VEXNUBA-933124 format. One line per 2 residues: number of its first residue (from 0); for each residue x, y, z of N, C-alpha, C. Coordinates in steps of 0.1 Angstrom, whole numbers, m for minus. Example, Ala and Ser with C-alpha at 12.3 -4.5 7.8 and 13.67 -1.06 7.14 Angstrom:
// VEXNUBA-933124
0 = 132:m57:78:123:m45:78:132:m33:78 | 128:m22:71:137:m11:71:129:0:79
//
This chain:
// VEXNUBA-933124
0 = 495:m328:28:486:m325:18:474:m321:30 | 465:m311:24:458:m306:29:445:m314:40
2 = 438:m313:48:433:m323:46:416:m314:49 | 410:m317:48:397:m313:39:391:m317:55
4 = 381:m301:59:372:m299:69:359:m305:65 | 355:m309:77:340:m318:72:331:m314:71
6 = 320:m309:64:305:m301:63:301:m305:80 | 295:m298:82:279:m299:92:266:m302:81
8 = 264:m312:88:253:m317:84:242:m306:90 | 231:m300:87:218:m296:94:222:m288:104
10 = 228:m280:107:234:m272:124:221:m269:125 | 216:m265:141:208:m257:150:205:m272:146
12 = 185:m267:149:176:m282:152:173:m291:144 | 176:m311:142:170:m312:130:152:m302:128
14 = 151:m313:115:141:m308:114:128:m312:116 | 126:m324:134:113:m327:136:112:m316:143
16 = 124:m305:148:117:m301:166:119:m279:153 | 117:m277:147:125:m264:137:103:m263:139
18 = 110:m247:144:92:m246:140:90:m239:135 | 77:m239:128:72:m234:115:66:m218:115
20 = 74:m211:104:73:m198:107:67:m188:98 | 59:m183:101:47:m175:89:63:m169:79
22 = 53:m164:67:68:m162:55:70:m146:58 | 80:m146:59:86:m137:55:77:m126:44
24 = 81:m115:50:67:m103:40:81:m97:29 | 82:m95:16:91:m95:9:86:m72:4
26 = 94:m71:3:98:m54:4:83:m45:m4 | 86:m49:m11:63:m39:m20:54:m46:m13
28 = 53:m56:m8:43:m60:0:44:m59:12 | 56:m55:19:54:m44:33:53:m32:28
30 = 58:m26:17:57:m14:20:39:m8:16 | 31:m18:7:17:m19:9:12:m19:15
32 = 16:m28:25:13:m30:45:8:m21:50 | 25:m19:51:24:m1:58:18:13:56
34 = 12:12:41:9:23:33:m12:19:38 | m7:8:38:m29:7:45:m29:5:57
36 = m14:5:62:m18:7:81:m24:23:84 | m10:30:79:m10:43:85:m18:49:74
38 = m26:45:61:m38:53:56:m51:45:66 | m47:38:73:m59:37:80:m64:43:97
40 = m56:46:99:m53:50:109:m51:62:120 | m58:63:124:m66:82:128:m55:88:132
42 = m45:82:136:m30:91:149:m19:88:140 | m9:87:138:7:84:136:6:72:142
44 = 13:66:140:13:51:142:38:48:139 | 45:36:154:52:37:156:56:24:147
46 = 74:21:142:74:10:137:72:m1:141 | 70:m2:158:66:m12:167:46:m16:164
48 = 43:m4:161:32:m2:163:24:m14:146 | 31:m7:142:31:m14:126:33:m26:124
50 = 44:m31:130:47:m47:133:37:m54:140 | 33:m47:148:25:m57:156:12:m58:145
52 = 8:m46:141:m9:m50:133:m1:m55:121 | 11:m58:117:10:m63:102:15:m84:106
54 = 22:m80:119:20:m91:124:8:m101:123 | m5:m92:131:m15:m96:132:m25:m103:116
56 = m19:m105:108:m23:m107:97:m10:m111:88 | m9:m118:101:1:m132:97:16:m135:89
58 = 24:m120:91:28:m120:82:42:m120:91 | 55:m123:91:64:m124:100:74:m112:99
60 = 72:m100:105:79:m91:104:88:m86:116 | 100:m78:115:103:m70:127:103:m55:118
62 = 102:m43:139:106:m31:135:118:m27:127 | 124:m38:125:140:m31:118:135:m33:103
64 = 126:m35:97:120:m42:84:109:m35:80 | 99:m27:90:91:m22:88:99:m6:90
66 = 115:m2:97:119:8:96:121:11:84 | 127:2:75:130:2:61:122:7:44
68 = 109:m1:49:102:5:44:94:17:47 | 93:23:55:91:37:65:102:42:53
70 = 114:41:51:119:48:47:123:49:34 | 118:38:30:117:41:17:105:50:11
72 = 90:46:18:82:55:19:83:70:20 | 94:76:29:99:84:34:100:94:13
74 = 110:88:16:121:93:2:110:92:m5 | 99:89:m7:92:88:m17:84:91:m16
76 = 82:101:m9:71:111:0:56:110:3 | 57:94:8:47:88:7:40:88:22
78 = 46:86:29:51:88:45:56:99:49 | 59:105:63:59:115:63:63:109:78
80 = 80:112:85:76:113:102:76:119:110 | 66:121:122:59:133:132:75:133:143
82 = 83:137:146:94:143:149:92:137:165 | 77:148:169:75:152:185:70:136:187
84 = 64:135:184:58:116:184:66:108:182 | 71:110:177:83:93:170:75:83:164
86 = 67:93:148:55:77:148:59:83:132 | 50:77:122:46:77:110:26:82:106
88 = 32:91:95:18:97:88:16:94:74 | 3:91:63:6:93:53:8:107:53
90 = 18:111:45:16:131:35:12:132:27 | 8:145:36:m7:145:21:m7:162:13
92 = 6:165:23:8:178:18:22:182:17 | 27:186:4:40:195:11:43:205:20
94 = 56:216:20:59:225:27:46:229:38 | 45:220:46:25:220:56:36:223:69
96 = 23:228:81:30:230:91:21:219:96 | 21:207:109:20:201:113:10:200:125
98 = 2:198:129:m3:201:142:m7:190:146 | m4:194:161:m3:178:169:m11:180:183
100 = m23:170:178:m29:172:195:m21:163:206 | m27:172:213:m19:163:231:m29:157:231
102 = m41:158:234:m50:150:237:m51:133:233 | m61:137:222:m56:128:217:m45:121:200
104 = m33:124:202:m25:128:187:m32:126:174 | m44:129:174:m44:133:158:m38:145:153
106 = m33:139:144:m22:153:130:m30:161:119 | m31:170:118:m37:176:110:m26:188:103
108 = m23:185:89:m12:191:84:m20:208:76 | m18:217:73:m19:229:67:m8:235:59
110 = m12:236:45:1:250:42:9:260:50 | 21:255:44:26:265:51:41:270:40
112 = 34:273:26:47:273:19:58:291:21 | 49:301:28:55:310:34:65:307:43
114 = 58:302:56:70:297:63:85:290:62 | 77:280:51:85:267:49:101:278:36
116 = 97:287:33:105:292:23:111:305:29 | 107:309:39:111:312:50:124:315:58
118 = 121:297:60:130:289:71:145:282:62 | 138:285:48:152:279:35:160:294:36
120 = 153:305:36:163:313:35:172:318:43 | 166:314:56:174:316:72:185:306:71
122 = 185:293:63:195:286:65:205:290:53 | 196:290:44:208:300:32:212:311:39
124 = 212:318:40:220:329:47:229:328:56 | 222:319:67:231:318:77:243:303:72
126 = 245:295:59:253:286:54:248:276:66 | 234:274:70:231:258:80:224:252:68
128 = 232:244:65:224:230:59:216:219:69 | 208:213:61:196:206:70:189:193:56
130 = 189:183:60:188:173:52:171:172:55 | 161:177:60:148:182:65:144:193:71
132 = 134:191:73:123:206:81:109:203:81 | 115:199:96:98:194:102:93:202:107
134 = 82:216:103:74:222:111:65:217:116 | 65:213:132:57:208:140:49:217:149
136 = 37:222:152:34:223:166:26:213:175 | 27:216:186:13:205:194:6:218:204
138 = m3:211:207:m13:222:208:m27:208:214 | m39:215:214:m52:209:216:m57:210:200
140 = m67:201:197:m76:202:183:m87:206:197 | m98:214:184:m112:220:186:m116:206:197
142 = m119:196:188:m129:182:203:m122:184:215 | m108:184:214:m104:182:232:m106:195:239
144 = m106:205:229:m104:214:236:m124:216:238 | m128:212:230:m146:212:243:m143:202:253
146 = m141:185:250:m144:182:261:m135:183:271 | m126:192:271:m117:197:286:m125:207:291
148 = m129:214:283:m144:228:287:m151:218:291 | m157:210:286:m169:204:294:m162:198:314
150 = m154:194:303:m151:188:322:m147:196:335 | m137:209:326:m138:223:337:m155:223:340
152 = m159:227:329:m179:235:339:m178:225:345 | m184:210:350:m185:197:358:m178:199:371
154 = m161:208:371:m156:209:382:m162:222:385 | m165:232:382:m168:243:387:m182:245:396
//
């Protein structure tokens, strides 16, 4: 005759010792929160930055959940990864060149359809298969250049 295995009652902490937790943020709500945070920011944000900002709004969230949300937003072309910064921003145009300021981390996208199409053509001719094209350049925006020029003028 098989013996029954006793069921454990209330594994873990007893109810009186359990910590209260903030509510878990469901996917669609998290996607809206991530989109809102990215829209408000002047610079691209990492998943850890986004998780901290959303936690500040009282939601229980982990960077892993934010990465999942960012993946959904990128697949829908609502957000894009800034590879150089390992951060994300709202996608404002397709086939763009992304200029990244090393002084202030702000980004600006400009249409680069011909460049994008040339890269696709080269990949096709060489048999190279890619899961995405990121055309990014780093440098300094006009504001940071003026600030740097001002600092150099004072040093002279």
